[in-house]
Predicted model as a PDB file, atoms N, CA, C, CB and O in Angstrom, pLDDT in the B-factor column:
MODEL        1                                                                  
ATOM      1  N   MET A   1      15.229  -5.463  -5.587  1.00 49.00           N  
ATOM      2  CA  MET A   1      14.397  -6.575  -5.921  1.00 49.00           C  
ATOM      3  C   MET A   1      14.679  -7.707  -4.949  1.00 49.00           C  
ATOM      4  CB  MET A   1      14.623  -7.012  -7.367  1.00 49.00           C  
ATOM      5  O   MET A   1      15.831  -7.930  -4.579  1.00 49.00           O  
ATOM      6  N   ILE A   2      13.665  -8.408  -4.539  1.00 51.00           N  
ATOM      7  CA  ILE A   2      13.789  -9.505  -3.587  1.00 51.00           C  
ATOM      8  C   ILE A   2      13.554 -10.809  -4.353  1.00 51.00           C  
ATOM      9  CB  ILE A   2      12.775  -9.348  -2.387  1.00 51.00           C  
ATOM     10  O   ILE A   2      12.539 -10.954  -5.034  1.00 51.00           O  
ATOM     11  N   TRP A   3      14.464 -11.731  -4.246  1.00 50.00           N  
ATOM     12  CA  TRP A   3      14.334 -13.032  -4.906  1.00 50.00           C  
ATOM     13  C   TRP A   3      13.592 -13.989  -3.990  1.00 50.00           C  
ATOM     14  CB  TRP A   3      15.725 -13.609  -5.285  1.00 50.00           C  
ATOM     15  O   TRP A   3      13.838 -14.034  -2.785  1.00 50.00           O  
ATOM     16  N   LEU A   4      12.691 -14.743  -4.569  1.00 54.00           N  
ATOM     17  CA  LEU A   4      11.929 -15.718  -3.802  1.00 54.00           C  
ATOM     18  C   LEU A   4      12.555 -17.097  -3.943  1.00 54.00           C  
ATOM     19  CB  LEU A   4      10.460 -15.744  -4.259  1.00 54.00           C  
ATOM     20  O   LEU A   4      13.428 -17.308  -4.785  1.00 54.00           O  
ATOM     21  N   ALA A   5      12.115 -18.017  -3.129  1.00 57.00           N  
ATOM     22  CA  ALA A   5      12.592 -19.392  -3.207  1.00 57.00           C  
ATOM     23  C   ALA A   5      12.355 -19.937  -4.610  1.00 57.00           C  
ATOM     24  CB  ALA A   5      11.891 -20.280  -2.152  1.00 57.00           C  
ATOM     25  O   ALA A   5      11.503 -19.446  -5.350  1.00 57.00           O  
ATOM     26  N   HIS A   6      13.099 -20.926  -4.948  1.00 57.00           N  
ATOM     27  CA  HIS A   6      13.040 -21.515  -6.285  1.00 57.00           C  
ATOM     28  C   HIS A   6      11.600 -21.883  -6.643  1.00 57.00           C  
ATOM     29  CB  HIS A   6      13.950 -22.760  -6.370  1.00 57.00           C  
ATOM     30  O   HIS A   6      11.025 -22.762  -6.002  1.00 57.00           O  
ATOM     31  N   PRO A   7      10.994 -21.230  -7.659  1.00 59.00           N  
ATOM     32  CA  PRO A   7       9.601 -21.469  -8.008  1.00 59.00           C  
ATOM     33  C   PRO A   7       9.391 -22.682  -8.897  1.00 59.00           C  
ATOM     34  CB  PRO A   7       9.046 -20.269  -8.682  1.00 59.00           C  
ATOM     35  O   PRO A   7       8.251 -23.103  -9.094  1.00 59.00           O  
ATOM     36  N   GLY A   8      10.448 -23.249  -9.434  1.00 64.00           N  
ATOM     37  CA  GLY A   8      10.332 -24.393 -10.328  1.00 64.00           C  
ATOM     38  C   GLY A   8      11.359 -24.268 -11.427  1.00 64.00           C  
ATOM     39  O   GLY A   8      12.009 -23.230 -11.555  1.00 64.00           O  
ATOM     40  N   PRO A   9      11.513 -25.296 -12.211  1.00 67.00           N  
ATOM     41  CA  PRO A   9      12.534 -25.293 -13.253  1.00 67.00           C  
ATOM     42  C   PRO A   9      12.363 -24.147 -14.258  1.00 67.00           C  
ATOM     43  CB  PRO A   9      12.511 -26.614 -13.985  1.00 67.00           C  
ATOM     44  O   PRO A   9      11.291 -23.959 -14.834  1.00 67.00           O  
ATOM     45  N   GLY A  10      13.431 -23.398 -14.447  1.00 68.00           N  
ATOM     46  CA  GLY A  10      13.428 -22.350 -15.470  1.00 68.00           C  
ATOM     47  C   GLY A  10      12.635 -21.107 -15.129  1.00 68.00           C  
ATOM     48  O   GLY A  10      12.452 -20.247 -15.991  1.00 68.00           O  
ATOM     49  N   ARG A  11      12.156 -20.981 -13.898  1.00 72.00           N  
ATOM     50  CA  ARG A  11      11.337 -19.817 -13.538  1.00 72.00           C  
ATOM     51  C   ARG A  11      12.025 -19.027 -12.440  1.00 72.00           C  
ATOM     52  CB  ARG A  11       9.921 -20.251 -13.084  1.00 72.00           C  
ATOM     53  O   ARG A  11      12.526 -19.590 -11.467  1.00 72.00           O  
ATOM     54  N   ILE A  12      12.041 -17.714 -12.614  1.00 73.00           N  
ATOM     55  CA  ILE A  12      12.555 -16.817 -11.590  1.00 73.00           C  
ATOM     56  C   ILE A  12      11.423 -15.862 -11.228  1.00 73.00           C  
ATOM     57  CB  ILE A  12      13.839 -16.041 -12.082  1.00 73.00           C  
ATOM     58  O   ILE A  12      10.839 -15.219 -12.100  1.00 73.00           O  
ATOM     59  N   VAL A  13      11.123 -15.776  -9.954  1.00 72.00           N  
ATOM     60  CA  VAL A  13      10.047 -14.907  -9.485  1.00 72.00           C  
ATOM     61  C   VAL A  13      10.675 -13.844  -8.597  1.00 72.00           C  
ATOM     62  CB  VAL A  13       8.937 -15.716  -8.715  1.00 72.00           C  
ATOM     63  O   VAL A  13      11.490 -14.157  -7.729  1.00 72.00           O  
ATOM     64  N   THR A  14      10.299 -12.593  -8.809  1.00 76.00           N  
ATOM     65  CA  THR A  14      10.818 -11.505  -7.991  1.00 76.00           C  
ATOM     66  C   THR A  14       9.666 -10.734  -7.369  1.00 76.00           C  
ATOM     67  CB  THR A  14      11.709 -10.567  -8.826  1.00 76.00           C  
ATOM     68  O   THR A  14       8.547 -10.733  -7.881  1.00 76.00           O  
ATOM     69  N   MET A  15       9.964 -10.084  -6.260  1.00 75.00           N  
ATOM     70  CA  MET A  15       8.991  -9.219  -5.609  1.00 75.00           C  
ATOM     71  C   MET A  15       9.345  -7.786  -5.956  1.00 75.00           C  
ATOM     72  CB  MET A  15       8.967  -9.440  -4.062  1.00 75.00           C  
ATOM     73  O   MET A  15      10.526  -7.442  -6.003  1.00 75.00           O  
ATOM     74  N   PRO A  16       8.351  -6.936  -6.202  1.00 76.00           N  
ATOM     75  CA  PRO A  16       8.662  -5.534  -6.474  1.00 76.00           C  
ATOM     76  C   PRO A  16       9.209  -4.843  -5.228  1.00 76.00           C  
ATOM     77  CB  PRO A  16       7.415  -4.798  -6.979  1.00 76.00           C  
ATOM     78  O   PRO A  16       8.960  -5.272  -4.101  1.00 76.00           O  
ATOM     79  N   LYS A  17       9.953  -3.776  -5.450  1.00 80.00           N  
ATOM     80  CA  LYS A  17      10.457  -3.001  -4.322  1.00 80.00           C  
ATOM     81  C   LYS A  17       9.289  -2.341  -3.606  1.00 80.00           C  
ATOM     82  CB  LYS A  17      11.484  -1.940  -4.791  1.00 80.00           C  
ATOM     83  O   LYS A  17       8.285  -2.014  -4.239  1.00 80.00           O  
ATOM     84  N   PRO A  18       9.401  -2.139  -2.291  1.00 89.00           N  
ATOM     85  CA  PRO A  18       8.334  -1.452  -1.557  1.00 89.00           C  
ATOM     86  C   PRO A  18       8.191  -0.004  -2.039  1.00 89.00           C  
ATOM     87  CB  PRO A  18       8.619  -1.485  -0.036  1.00 89.00           C  
ATOM     88  O   PRO A  18       9.142   0.602  -2.531  1.00 89.00           O  
ATOM     89  N   TYR A  19       7.000   0.521  -1.886  1.00 94.00           N  
ATOM     90  CA  TYR A  19       6.785   1.925  -2.237  1.00 94.00           C  
ATOM     91  C   TYR A  19       7.555   2.807  -1.265  1.00 94.00           C  
ATOM     92  CB  TYR A  19       5.270   2.282  -2.222  1.00 94.00           C  
ATOM     93  O   TYR A  19       7.679   2.469  -0.087  1.00 94.00           O  
ATOM     94  N   PRO A  20       8.075   3.933  -1.745  1.00 95.00           N  
ATOM     95  CA  PRO A  20       8.794   4.850  -0.846  1.00 95.00           C  
ATOM     96  C   PRO A  20       7.877   5.358   0.271  1.00 95.00           C  
ATOM     97  CB  PRO A  20       9.368   6.043  -1.643  1.00 95.00           C  
ATOM     98  O   PRO A  20       6.673   5.515   0.070  1.00 95.00           O  
ATOM     99  N   LYS A  21       8.452   5.612   1.435  1.00 95.00           N  
ATOM    100  CA  LYS A  21       7.688   6.095   2.590  1.00 95.00           C  
ATOM    101  C   LYS A  21       6.923   7.369   2.259  1.00 95.00           C  
ATOM    102  CB  LYS A  21       8.618   6.342   3.776  1.00 95.00           C  
ATOM    103  O   LYS A  21       5.781   7.534   2.686  1.00 95.00           O  
ATOM    104  N   GLU A  22       7.543   8.271   1.503  1.00 96.00           N  
ATOM    105  CA  GLU A  22       6.880   9.536   1.143  1.00 96.00           C  
ATOM    106  C   GLU A  22       5.610   9.278   0.343  1.00 96.00           C  
ATOM    107  CB  GLU A  22       7.834  10.436   0.335  1.00 96.00           C  
ATOM    108  O   GLU A  22       4.599   9.952   0.545  1.00 96.00           O  
ATOM    109  N   PHE A  23       5.658   8.306  -0.564  1.00 97.00           N  
ATOM    110  CA  PHE A  23       4.480   7.964  -1.355  1.00 97.00           C  
ATOM    111  C   PHE A  23       3.394   7.390  -0.454  1.00 97.00           C  
ATOM    112  CB  PHE A  23       4.842   6.961  -2.470  1.00 97.00           C  
ATOM    113  O   PHE A  23       2.235   7.798  -0.529  1.00 97.00           O  
ATOM    114  N   ARG A  24       3.777   6.437   0.404  1.00 97.00           N  
ATOM    115  CA  ARG A  24       2.794   5.846   1.326  1.00 97.00           C  
ATOM    116  C   ARG A  24       2.167   6.914   2.209  1.00 97.00           C  
ATOM    117  CB  ARG A  24       3.452   4.764   2.201  1.00 97.00           C  
ATOM    118  O   ARG A  24       0.954   6.913   2.421  1.00 97.00           O  
ATOM    119  N   ASP A  25       2.991   7.832   2.728  1.00 97.00           N  
ATOM    120  CA  ASP A  25       2.473   8.911   3.575  1.00 97.00           C  
ATOM    121  C   ASP A  25       1.492   9.793   2.811  1.00 97.00           C  
ATOM    122  CB  ASP A  25       3.626   9.762   4.119  1.00 97.00           C  
ATOM    123  O   ASP A  25       0.467  10.195   3.360  1.00 97.00           O  
ATOM    124  N   ASP A  26       1.794  10.097   1.554  1.00 98.00           N  
ATOM    125  CA  ASP A  26       0.881  10.910   0.733  1.00 98.00           C  
ATOM    126  C   ASP A  26      -0.451  10.194   0.527  1.00 98.00           C  
ATOM    127  CB  ASP A  26       1.524  11.231  -0.635  1.00 98.00           C  
ATOM    128  O   ASP A  26      -1.515  10.801   0.646  1.00 98.00           O  
ATOM    129  N   VAL A  27      -0.384   8.901   0.218  1.00 98.00           N  
ATOM    130  CA  VAL A  27      -1.613   8.124  -0.003  1.00 98.00           C  
ATOM    131  C   VAL A  27      -2.446   8.091   1.276  1.00 98.00           C  
ATOM    132  CB  VAL A  27      -1.277   6.678  -0.466  1.00 98.00           C  
ATOM    133  O   VAL A  27      -3.660   8.290   1.230  1.00 98.00           O  
ATOM    134  N   ILE A  28      -1.808   7.844   2.405  1.00 98.00           N  
ATOM    135  CA  ILE A  28      -2.515   7.807   3.692  1.00 98.00           C  
ATOM    136  C   ILE A  28      -3.176   9.157   3.967  1.00 98.00           C  
ATOM    137  CB  ILE A  28      -1.541   7.440   4.845  1.00 98.00           C  
ATOM    138  O   ILE A  28      -4.330   9.211   4.393  1.00 98.00           O  
ATOM    139  N   ASN A  29      -2.458  10.229   3.727  1.00 98.00           N  
ATOM    140  CA  ASN A  29      -2.997  11.569   3.950  1.00 98.00           C  
ATOM    141  C   ASN A  29      -4.228  11.820   3.078  1.00 98.00           C  
ATOM    142  CB  ASN A  29      -1.924  12.629   3.666  1.00 98.00           C  
ATOM    143  O   ASN A  29      -5.243  12.319   3.564  1.00 98.00           O  
ATOM    144  N   VAL A  30      -4.140  11.480   1.811  1.00 98.00           N  
ATOM    145  CA  VAL A  30      -5.287  11.668   0.905  1.00 98.00           C  
ATOM    146  C   VAL A  30      -6.459  10.798   1.365  1.00 98.00           C  
ATOM    147  CB  VAL A  30      -4.896  11.320  -0.568  1.00 98.00           C  
ATOM    148  O   VAL A  30      -7.601  11.258   1.392  1.00 98.00           O  
ATOM    149  N   ALA A  31      -6.180   9.546   1.724  1.00 98.00           N  
ATOM    150  CA  ALA A  31      -7.254   8.634   2.144  1.00 98.00           C  
ATOM    151  C   ALA A  31      -7.943   9.128   3.414  1.00 98.00           C  
ATOM    152  CB  ALA A  31      -6.695   7.222   2.371  1.00 98.00           C  
ATOM    153  O   ALA A  31      -9.168   9.068   3.522  1.00 98.00           O  
ATOM    154  N   ARG A  32      -7.170   9.607   4.357  1.00 97.00           N  
ATOM    155  CA  ARG A  32      -7.754  10.080   5.619  1.00 97.00           C  
ATOM    156  C   ARG A  32      -8.518  11.387   5.458  1.00 97.00           C  
ATOM    157  CB  ARG A  32      -6.666  10.259   6.657  1.00 97.00           C  
ATOM    158  O   ARG A  32      -9.469  11.642   6.197  1.00 97.00           O  
ATOM    159  N   ASN A  33      -8.119  12.210   4.510  1.00 97.00           N  
ATOM    160  CA  ASN A  33      -8.723  13.537   4.359  1.00 97.00           C  
ATOM    161  C   ASN A  33      -9.663  13.640   3.163  1.00 97.00           C  
ATOM    162  CB  ASN A  33      -7.642  14.573   4.229  1.00 97.00           C  
ATOM    163  O   ASN A  33     -10.019  14.743   2.747  1.00 97.00           O  
ATOM    164  N   ARG A  34     -10.064  12.507   2.611  1.00 97.00           N  
ATOM    165  CA  ARG A  34     -10.970  12.536   1.454  1.00 97.00           C  
ATOM    166  C   ARG A  34     -12.342  13.039   1.893  1.00 97.00           C  
ATOM    167  CB  ARG A  34     -11.090  11.123   0.802  1.00 97.00           C  
ATOM    168  O   ARG A  34     -12.717  12.922   3.059  1.00 97.00           O  
ATOM    169  N   ASP A  35     -13.075  13.595   0.946  1.00 96.00           N  
ATOM    170  CA  ASP A  35     -14.413  14.066   1.317  1.00 96.00           C  
ATOM    171  C   ASP A  35     -15.347  12.869   1.464  1.00 96.00           C  
ATOM    172  CB  ASP A  35     -14.966  15.068   0.258  1.00 96.00           C  
ATOM    173  O   ASP A  35     -15.033  11.764   1.023  1.00 96.00           O  
ATOM    174  N   GLU A  36     -16.480  13.102   2.080  1.00 95.00           N  
ATOM    175  CA  GLU A  36     -17.394  12.008   2.426  1.00 95.00           C  
ATOM    176  C   GLU A  36     -17.960  11.282   1.215  1.00 95.00           C  
ATOM    177  CB  GLU A  36     -18.525  12.538   3.252  1.00 95.00           C  
ATOM    178  O   GLU A  36     -18.470  10.170   1.353  1.00 95.00           O  
ATOM    179  N   ASN A  37     -17.884  11.885   0.027  1.00 97.00           N  
ATOM    180  CA  ASN A  37     -18.406  11.251  -1.180  1.00 97.00           C  
ATOM    181  C   ASN A  37     -17.359  10.457  -1.947  1.00 97.00           C  
ATOM    182  CB  ASN A  37     -18.992  12.290  -2.080  1.00 97.00           C  
ATOM    183  O   ASN A  37     -17.679   9.825  -2.955  1.00 97.00           O  
ATOM    184  N   THR A  38     -16.127  10.479  -1.491  1.00 97.00           N  
ATOM    185  CA  THR A  38     -15.047   9.751  -2.153  1.00 97.00           C  
ATOM    186  C   THR A  38     -14.760   8.479  -1.382  1.00 97.00           C  
ATOM    187  CB  THR A  38     -13.770  10.621  -2.266  1.00 97.00           C  
ATOM    188  O   THR A  38     -14.489   8.520  -0.182  1.00 97.00           O  
ATOM    189  N   THR A  39     -14.820   7.353  -2.068  1.00 97.00           N  
ATOM    190  CA  THR A  39     -14.578   6.073  -1.410  1.00 97.00           C  
ATOM    191  C   THR A  39     -13.083   5.765  -1.377  1.00 97.00           C  
ATOM    192  CB  THR A  39     -15.341   4.943  -2.127  1.00 97.00           C  
ATOM    193  O   THR A  39     -12.298   6.324  -2.142  1.00 97.00           O  
ATOM    194  N   LEU A  40     -12.719   4.880  -0.489  1.00 97.00           N  
ATOM    195  CA  LEU A  40     -11.336   4.440  -0.421  1.00 97.00           C  
ATOM    196  C   LEU A  40     -10.957   3.711  -1.712  1.00 97.00           C  
ATOM    197  CB  LEU A  40     -11.114   3.529   0.807  1.00 97.00           C  
ATOM    198  O   LEU A  40      -9.810   3.770  -2.154  1.00 97.00           O  
ATOM    199  N   SER A  41     -11.904   3.045  -2.293  1.00 97.00           N  
ATOM    200  CA  SER A  41     -11.676   2.363  -3.565  1.00 97.00           C  
ATOM    201  C   SER A  41     -11.294   3.358  -4.662  1.00 97.00           C  
ATOM    202  CB  SER A  41     -12.925   1.574  -3.979  1.00 97.00           C  
ATOM    203  O   SER A  41     -10.430   3.067  -5.489  1.00 97.00           O  
ATOM    204  N   GLU A  42     -11.932   4.525  -4.671  1.00 98.00           N  
ATOM    205  CA  GLU A  42     -11.602   5.558  -5.653  1.00 98.00           C  
ATOM    206  C   GLU A  42     -10.193   6.112  -5.426  1.00 98.00           C  
ATOM    207  CB  GLU A  42     -12.631   6.696  -5.591  1.00 98.00           C  
ATOM    208  O   GLU A  42      -9.448   6.353  -6.376  1.00 98.00           O  
ATOM    209  N   VAL A  43      -9.845   6.305  -4.168  1.00 98.00           N  
ATOM    210  CA  VAL A  43      -8.489   6.771  -3.846  1.00 98.00           C  
ATOM    211  C   VAL A  43      -7.481   5.729  -4.332  1.00 98.00           C  
ATOM    212  CB  VAL A  43      -8.328   7.027  -2.304  1.00 98.00           C  
ATOM    213  O   VAL A  43      -6.480   6.071  -4.962  1.00 98.00           O  
ATOM    214  N   ALA A  44      -7.750   4.469  -4.037  1.00 97.00           N  
ATOM    215  CA  ALA A  44      -6.857   3.394  -4.458  1.00 97.00           C  
ATOM    216  C   ALA A  44      -6.696   3.394  -5.975  1.00 97.00           C  
ATOM    217  CB  ALA A  44      -7.388   2.035  -3.979  1.00 97.00           C  
ATOM    218  O   ALA A  44      -5.579   3.292  -6.483  1.00 97.00           O  
ATOM    219  N   HIS A  45      -7.787   3.507  -6.681  1.00 97.00           N  
ATOM    220  CA  HIS A  45      -7.742   3.524  -8.142  1.00 97.00           C  
ATOM    221  C   HIS A  45      -6.906   4.696  -8.650  1.00 97.00           C  
ATOM    222  CB  HIS A  45      -9.162   3.599  -8.720  1.00 97.00           C  
ATOM    223  O   HIS A  45      -6.105   4.535  -9.570  1.00 97.00           O  
ATOM    224  N   ASP A  46      -7.090   5.870  -8.056  1.00 97.00           N  
ATOM    225  CA  ASP A  46      -6.346   7.066  -8.480  1.00 97.00           C  
ATOM    226  C   ASP A  46      -4.835   6.880  -8.318  1.00 97.00           C  
ATOM    227  CB  ASP A  46      -6.806   8.290  -7.675  1.00 97.00           C  
ATOM    228  O   ASP A  46      -4.056   7.418  -9.104  1.00 97.00           O  
ATOM    229  N   PHE A  47      -4.427   6.127  -7.310  1.00 97.00           N  
ATOM    230  CA  PHE A  47      -3.001   5.909  -7.061  1.00 97.00           C  
ATOM    231  C   PHE A  47      -2.486   4.609  -7.683  1.00 97.00           C  
ATOM    232  CB  PHE A  47      -2.737   5.895  -5.569  1.00 97.00           C  
ATOM    233  O   PHE A  47      -1.296   4.306  -7.598  1.00 97.00           O  
ATOM    234  N   GLY A  48      -3.379   3.851  -8.302  1.00 96.00           N  
ATOM    235  CA  GLY A  48      -2.966   2.591  -8.912  1.00 96.00           C  
ATOM    236  C   GLY A  48      -2.677   1.506  -7.889  1.00 96.00           C  
ATOM    237  O   GLY A  48      -1.796   0.669  -8.085  1.00 96.00           O  
ATOM    238  N   LEU A  49      -3.432   1.530  -6.791  1.00 97.00           N  
ATOM    239  CA  LEU A  49      -3.233   0.587  -5.695  1.00 97.00           C  
ATOM    240  C   LEU A  49      -4.503  -0.210  -5.451  1.00 97.00           C  
ATOM    241  CB  LEU A  49      -2.810   1.322  -4.415  1.00 97.00           C  
ATOM    242  O   LEU A  49      -5.571   0.121  -5.965  1.00 97.00           O  
ATOM    243  N   HIS A  50      -4.370  -1.256  -4.667  1.00 96.00           N  
ATOM    244  CA  HIS A  50      -5.529  -2.024  -4.210  1.00 96.00           C  
ATOM    245  C   HIS A  50      -6.026  -1.389  -2.911  1.00 96.00           C  
ATOM    246  CB  HIS A  50      -5.168  -3.548  -4.001  1.00 96.00           C  
ATOM    247  O   HIS A  50      -5.228  -0.935  -2.092  1.00 96.00           O  
ATOM    248  N   GLU A  51      -7.323  -1.360  -2.730  1.00 97.00           N  
ATOM    249  CA  GLU A  51      -7.921  -0.780  -1.524  1.00 97.00           C  
ATOM    250  C   GLU A  51      -7.356  -1.411  -0.251  1.00 97.00           C  
ATOM    251  CB  GLU A  51      -9.441  -0.950  -1.556  1.00 97.00           C  
ATOM    252  O   GLU A  51      -7.119  -0.717   0.737  1.00 97.00           O  
ATOM    253  N   GLY A  52      -7.142  -2.718  -0.277  1.00 96.00           N  
ATOM    254  CA  GLY A  52      -6.595  -3.410   0.885  1.00 96.00           C  
ATOM    255  C   GLY A  52      -5.197  -2.936   1.247  1.00 96.00           C  
ATOM    256  O   GLY A  52      -4.820  -2.936   2.418  1.00 96.00           O  
ATOM    257  N   THR A  53      -4.437  -2.535   0.252  1.00 96.00           N  
ATOM    258  CA  THR A  53      -3.096  -2.012   0.503  1.00 96.00           C  
ATOM    259  C   THR A  53      -3.181  -0.733   1.315  1.00 96.00           C  
ATOM    260  CB  THR A  53      -2.349  -1.759  -0.820  1.00 96.00           C  
ATOM    261  O   THR A  53      -2.438  -0.550   2.279  1.00 96.00           O  
ATOM    262  N   ILE A  54      -4.090   0.154   0.923  1.00 97.00           N  
ATOM    263  CA  ILE A  54      -4.240   1.420   1.648  1.00 97.00           C  
ATOM    264  C   ILE A  54      -4.729   1.161   3.068  1.00 97.00           C  
ATOM    265  CB  ILE A  54      -5.217   2.362   0.909  1.00 97.00           C  
ATOM    266  O   ILE A  54      -4.252   1.792   4.011  1.00 97.00           O  
ATOM    267  N   ARG A  55      -5.670   0.245   3.230  1.00 97.00           N  
ATOM    268  CA  ARG A  55      -6.159  -0.088   4.575  1.00 97.00           C  
ATOM    269  C   ARG A  55      -5.006  -0.592   5.451  1.00 97.00           C  
ATOM    270  CB  ARG A  55      -7.285  -1.158   4.498  1.00 97.00           C  
ATOM    271  O   ARG A  55      -4.898  -0.219   6.620  1.00 97.00           O  
ATOM    272  N   LYS A  56      -4.152  -1.435   4.882  1.00 96.00           N  
ATOM    273  CA  LYS A  56      -3.013  -1.967   5.622  1.00 96.00           C  
ATOM    274  C   LYS A  56      -2.049  -0.844   5.993  1.00 96.00           C  
ATOM    275  CB  LYS A  56      -2.287  -3.047   4.798  1.00 96.00           C  
ATOM    276  O   LYS A  56      -1.551  -0.814   7.119  1.00 96.00           O  
ATOM    277  N   TRP A  57      -1.776   0.079   5.073  1.00 97.00           N  
ATOM    278  CA  TRP A  57      -0.874   1.196   5.349  1.00 97.00           C  
ATOM    279  C   TRP A  57      -1.431   2.093   6.448  1.00 97.00           C  
ATOM    280  CB  TRP A  57      -0.632   2.013   4.078  1.00 97.00           C  
ATOM    281  O   TRP A  57      -0.689   2.544   7.321  1.00 97.00           O  
ATOM    282  N   ILE A  58      -2.737   2.353   6.408  1.00 97.00           N  
ATOM    283  CA  ILE A  58      -3.369   3.191   7.440  1.00 97.00           C  
ATOM    284  C   ILE A  58      -3.291   2.498   8.799  1.00 97.00           C  
ATOM    285  CB  ILE A  58      -4.849   3.495   7.075  1.00 97.00           C  
ATOM    286  O   ILE A  58      -2.964   3.128   9.804  1.00 97.00           O  
ATOM    287  N   ARG A  59      -3.592   1.208   8.824  1.00 96.00           N  
ATOM    288  CA  ARG A  59      -3.535   0.445  10.078  1.00 96.00           C  
ATOM    289  C   ARG A  59      -2.115   0.478  10.654  1.00 96.00           C  
ATOM    290  CB  ARG A  59      -3.990  -1.024   9.845  1.00 96.00           C  
ATOM    291  O   ARG A  59      -1.935   0.665  11.858  1.00 96.00           O  
ATOM    292  N   GLN A  60      -1.113   0.296   9.795  1.00 95.00           N  
ATOM    293  CA  GLN A  60       0.270   0.312  10.264  1.00 95.00           C  
ATOM    294  C   GLN A  60       0.670   1.710  10.748  1.00 95.00           C  
ATOM    295  CB  GLN A  60       1.217  -0.155   9.146  1.00 95.00           C  
ATOM    296  O   GLN A  60       1.380   1.839  11.745  1.00 95.00           O  
ATOM    297  N   ALA A  61       0.223   2.747  10.054  1.00 96.00           N  
ATOM    298  CA  ALA A  61       0.523   4.122  10.474  1.00 96.00           C  
ATOM    299  C   ALA A  61      -0.088   4.403  11.832  1.00 96.00           C  
ATOM    300  CB  ALA A  61       0.003   5.138   9.440  1.00 96.00           C  
ATOM    301  O   ALA A  61       0.534   5.053  12.672  1.00 96.00           O  
ATOM    302  N   ASP A  62      -1.302   3.918  12.053  1.00 95.00           N  
ATOM    303  CA  ASP A  62      -1.954   4.090  13.358  1.00 95.00           C  
ATOM    304  C   ASP A  62      -1.156   3.369  14.460  1.00 95.00           C  
ATOM    305  CB  ASP A  62      -3.414   3.553  13.311  1.00 95.00           C  
ATOM    306  O   ASP A  62      -0.957   3.919  15.543  1.00 95.00           O  
ATOM    307  N   LEU A  63      -0.706   2.154  14.183  1.00 95.00           N  
ATOM    308  CA  LEU A  63       0.088   1.425  15.164  1.00 95.00           C  
ATOM    309  C   LEU A  63       1.408   2.140  15.445  1.00 95.00           C  
ATOM    310  CB  LEU A  63       0.354   0.000  14.678  1.00 95.00           C  
ATOM    311  O   LEU A  63       1.833   2.245  16.595  1.00 95.00           O  
ATOM    312  N   ASP A  64       2.052   2.630  14.387  1.00 93.00           N  
ATOM    313  CA  ASP A  64       3.323   3.337  14.553  1.00 93.00           C  
ATOM    314  C   ASP A  64       3.158   4.609  15.377  1.00 93.00           C  
ATOM    315  CB  ASP A  64       3.919   3.676  13.192  1.00 93.00           C  
ATOM    316  O   ASP A  64       4.072   5.023  16.089  1.00 93.00           O  
ATOM    317  N   ALA A  65       1.978   5.225  15.271  1.00 92.00           N  
ATOM    318  CA  ALA A  65       1.697   6.463  16.012  1.00 92.00           C  
ATOM    319  C   ALA A  65       1.169   6.183  17.421  1.00 92.00           C  
ATOM    320  CB  ALA A  65       0.686   7.316  15.244  1.00 92.00           C  
ATOM    321  O   ALA A  65       0.934   7.110  18.196  1.00 92.00           O  
ATOM    322  N   GLY A  66       0.983   4.897  17.746  1.00 91.00           N  
ATOM    323  CA  GLY A  66       0.474   4.548  19.069  1.00 91.00           C  
ATOM    324  C   GLY A  66      -1.035   4.591  19.161  1.00 91.00           C  
ATOM    325  O   GLY A  66      -1.590   4.540  20.259  1.00 91.00           O  
ATOM    326  N   ASN A  67      -1.707   4.685  18.032  1.00 84.00           N  
ATOM    327  CA  ASN A  67      -3.174   4.680  17.991  1.00 84.00           C  
ATOM    328  C   ASN A  67      -3.641   3.269  17.619  1.00 84.00           C  
ATOM    329  CB  ASN A  67      -3.722   5.747  16.964  1.00 84.00           C  
ATOM    330  O   ASN A  67      -3.456   2.829  16.484  1.00 84.00           O  
ATOM    331  N   HIS A  68      -4.242   2.570  18.571  1.00 70.00           N  
ATOM    332  CA  HIS A  68      -4.675   1.202  18.267  1.00 70.00           C  
ATOM    333  C   HIS A  68      -6.106   1.215  17.847  1.00 70.00           C  
ATOM    334  CB  HIS A  68      -4.484   0.269  19.466  1.00 70.00           C  
ATOM    335  O   HIS A  68      -6.670   0.164  17.545  1.00 70.00           O  
TER     336      HIS A  68                                                      
ENDMDL                                                                          
END                                                                             
């Protein structure tokens, strides 16, 4: 858990732990290989994620692989 700066009197705010790499890789694989009738939004919903999260993970995976 990551602690954030003091949010105010009597309040503690924490950030959730990042998803494991294996989970992110699985989500990226499903998103990239989905059939043409399945939207990224549907994939996100199935995994309990926001569509923007998956887009960010795919973009980062492409950068890590040297694909800009």
